[in-house]
N, C-alpha and C positions, 0 to 999 in steps of 0.2 A: 503495498500500500502506500502511496505515494501521500505525505504530508505539506502542509503549506502553511506559512503565520500567518495571522491573523494580524495585520498591521496595528491595531494601536493593542498592546496586552502580550502578542506572541503566542498567544495560545497556540496549538501543531492541530490544526484540523485534518483529517484524512479527505483525502479530494473524492472520493466514493460515498455519500451520505446516506441518510435510509430516512422518507416519509411515510407517515402513519393514513396518510391519506386513501388506502385502498384496502389496509387490514381488517378494519374494525368487524368485517364478517370472519375471523377467525377465531376460534374459542379461545379462551382463556391462555389453555396450555401450551396453545403452537403461537400467538403471540409470544410470550413467554422465551417460548423454544427461538423463536425469530430472530429476536433481540440478542440473546445470549448466542445465539451464532452469528450474528452480522459483528459483534464483537471480538468474540475470537477470530473473527477473520479481520481484525485492524479498523474495523469500522468506529468511528468513532465520534458520529457528529447525528442528530437526529432531528424532525420535525414533527413536530405533535401536534399540528394544526390538520383539523378537519378529520384525524382518525374516530371522530365519538368517543363519547366518554367513559364505553368499555375498555379504551385501550391502557388507560393513566394506572390501572392498578397491576395487570401484567407486567406494562412496564418498568413499574416502581419497582417490582418484583426481580426481574430480570438487571436491574443496575445494581439490586441492596446487595451490599460489603464492594463493590467498584463502581461506584458513583465516583472517584479520580476519573474513570477512563472513560466517562462518555461526556460531550457537550450537549445541549439539546435547546430547540428557541421554542420559546410559547411565545404566544400572539394576545397581546390585550385590545379585544373586543373580541376575539373567537370564544363562542359561548355554545350551551347545549340544551335542548329542551329539555323536557320530563321526560323524555324516552332517550333519552343520552346521545341526542341525533345533534350535529354539528351547524351552531347558526351564526351569526353574527349581531353584535351590538356594540350603542355606542354610548351606555349607561353604565355612569362609572360606580353605581353601589355595585351592581349585577357584576361589574369583570371583576370591583375586589373580591366580590364573593368567591367568584372563580376560579381567580389567583389562590384564592386562599384553598379552597377544595382541590387545587391541581399540587399544591406542596402536600396537602396532608396523605391524597392518590398517590403519588410520586414517593413517599417516604423522605424526602430529602426539604430542605429550608432554603434553599437557594436556587434560581434558574440562572442558567450561565447567559443566554441570549433574550432581553423584554423586547419586543414589536410593537411596533404600533400595527395594527392589523389592516390590510385590506385600502392602502392608501390609494387608490385609483383615480379619483377624482379631486380636485382643488377642495371641493365641499367636505370630502371627507378629511382630510387635515385639518379644515377648520374646524371640524366637531370633533374630534378628537383635539385638540387643545381646549377648544372652550369648555369642552365639558370632561376637562381637566384630567385625561386620561397621559395625557404626555407627562405633567406635572407628578404627578402618580408613579409613574416608574422612572421617574428622575429620583423622586423620594427612596424607591425601594434600593435601586443603585446605590445611594448613598447611603443607605442604612445595610450593605452588601446582600440584600434580598436577590438582585439583578447583578448581575457582573455587567454585562453589555446593553447598550441602546441601541436598537435597529429600528425597521421598519419593511413593509411588505409591497410592494406596487408593481403593475402592468404599465405603465403610464411614464415615458422616460420624461414628459415636459412636469410632472408631478413629482415625480423622483427627483429632478434637480430642483425643483423648490423645496423641500425637505433640505436637501444638502444645501443649500444656501442660506436654512434657516436653524437649523440645529445638527450638535456633532454625533453625528452616528457614528459607530463601528463597523456596522453592519448590514448589507441592504439584500433581501430575495428577493428577487426578479426573474419573470421567465423569458429563458435563454432556450432556443432553437433555431435549427436554419430557417424552417417556415416564416417565424414570426422575424427574424432580422431579415429575409430575403423579399418580408411582403409579400408571403402567400401564406398567412394562417387565417386565424379566426378573428372574433372580437375581440382578445384578449390580447393577438400579435399588434399592439396598438406603438406606432412611430414608424417611423421610415428607416432604413438601412443607416443615414448618417447621421441621423439621433440618437439611435439606438447604439451606434458604436461612440458618437461621443458622449452618452452618458457612462459605458463600460469605462474607457478610457480616463474620465474627471475621478471616478473612484478609486483605478487604482494610484492615479495622482495626487489625491487624497487619504489617502491610507483605508478609504473605506472598501472590506473584503465583502464579496457578492456572494451568496449562498441562489443557487439554479433551482428555480421549479417548472413544471412543466418541459423539462430536458426530450419527451418525447411524442410534444404537440399532441398530449392525452392519448400517445398511443396509435395516433392517426399515422405518424412515419416509420412506424411498422410494418405496417399495411398495404402494398401496392395499391388496393384498391381503395383508401382512403387516404394516402402520402397525396399533397398539393403536386409534388413533381411527378406520380405518376409510378413511381419508380418505391421498392421498398427499402429505408435504410435500418442497419440494427443500431441495439443499443448501443452499444460499444462505440459506433462511429458519431452517433448521437452526444453520448456523454464525452467523449475526446472532441467535440467540436464546444462544446458549452464549456469544457476546461481550459482552450485555448483563447477563448475570450478576454481582455483585460481587467483585471481586477476579480476574474475569480476564483474562490478558495475550493469552492466544494459544490456537485452536483448531486442533488437530494431527489431521486427519484423514489417513486413510490414503488411497495410489492404488497401483493393481494395472498402471497403461501408463504412458506418454507421453497417450494421449487421455482417461485421469482427471484427471489433472493441469493439462491445457487447459481441463479443463470447471473445475475448481478457481479455476484462478486469475482467471476472472472476474468471481469475487464483487469485486473491489476496485472496478472499474467500474462495477458494474452499479446500475440503478435503486434508489431506495428503496422502491418498492410490489414488487420483484422479490426483497428480504426481509423484509417486513413479513409477520410468522408470527400477527398476531392471531387469524388462524382455530382457532389451540388455544386460545382463549376458550370453544368449543362444546363444549369435552372437559374444562374443568377443571372439579375436584370441589370438590364443596361446603366442605370444610374451606380448600381455598382460594381460594377466592372472596374478593372483598374486598380480596386484597393488591396495591402494584403491585410491577410485575416488570419497569419500569424500560423499556416497549418503545415510548415515545411515539406511541402510537397517537392519545392526545389530541390533540394536535398538529392545527393550530395553536391556539395559546391567544391567544384576542383576548385581552390582555391583555401576553402576550409573557412567561408564564412558563414557563421550562422546567419542566415539572413529573416530570417523568420524575429528572431532577437532581436538583432539589431534597426529591424523594421518597427519593432516594439518600443524602443528607447526612444526612436526619433519621434515615432507618433504620440508615446508617454511627454517628449519634452515639448512638443506645440502645444497639447494640452494643459501644460502648465507644471506638471512634476518635475521638482527642480532636483531631485535627485537623479532623474533617467543618464544627466549626461556623466555623472560618478559611473554608474551602473556600463557605460558605454566605455568609457574611459578603460574600466578595466578588462574589456575584453581583448584577450590575444590577439584577436584576427579579427582585426576589425572592415570597414565600408571600403577603407582606401586598397587593400587585397585586391582586390573585384578585378577579373583580367578583361571582361569585357569579353568572356567565350560565348556568351547565348546561353546558357546551359538554364539558366534560373529561367530566363524566359518563353523559353519554349515548353518548360514542365509547369508553367502557371496555369491553373484552372482558371482564375479569375482574369488572365491577360493583364497581369501587374507587372510593366517592363523595371523586370527589377535592376537591370544595369544601369538605366537610368537612376533610378532611387539612389546606388550607390555612392554614384554621381553629385550627388543633392546631399546625403546625409553625412560623408564625413567632412567636409567646411564647415556644415553646420554645427557642430559640435567642438570645429577647429577654428571658430574667429577670432 
């Protein structure tokens, strides 16, 4: 399992997390077994939203005695009705009661991440602030009951507003090829450039991203439902999301132990099983010519890590003050390019990488 550092706080998060959104139909015993098995395979990051009320107690039993091995997101605004079914609310008293119940059911006295839940419209953010939910999470953080502040969203412009307004450590956002290439559903909000700018800003600001909906609700896994007309694999979708700037973990849901066993193979899968360059055939004209850091251009005859060089350049343009230092530490920089055209010919997104190399090195050596 690869682990990435949360920029604010330094927690090491496994790149493959686990969501509870589809697990609620399992028995308590199977839920507990799924969580224990996930931890045994190095998964240490969990999202508890939308799982249903029946998930919490078996999850708490599974992490008992090994709380230090796991981190989880709790969403302030996710609530449950009398049947235990997931819903959402902006009522502060109900949110407080839900948090108290969650702590009791989980058998712990703190949450790793406290999220403003489902901030998809400006009105959502306004309501969460005016209702006192944001202040409540801040109070819990000050008291050590919540370790990190975050939020979930599907909307780039609203997410940008949150980043403008409050200091956060983690953002949960919907990322998959369909959404980023403007081929998704009503939750695939924003243009390719708007979404890319958001991800770059998060990395520049040190705000980590946890990814929801990496499979487009399963549609990308079936050629009949994929907006591209062909099926992608789980591993391709996961790797695609992990290559976006700022992403720390992809948090797919599972329905049962079989789903989990298929997912955990990602860590040891060969690179060709993770290669998602096929999406280059479906990329809209507006997105062509942009490096997505897929490294399909490798190997570079000159030894340049082309994806990483591009990433540092884009981050520097987005305002990341550390990007130049990272670039400077590279053993082989953009000026090593021999203009052989190998990368240009292999890029599925028609990026003229040799031209990019000509502009990148002078930028960092002004």
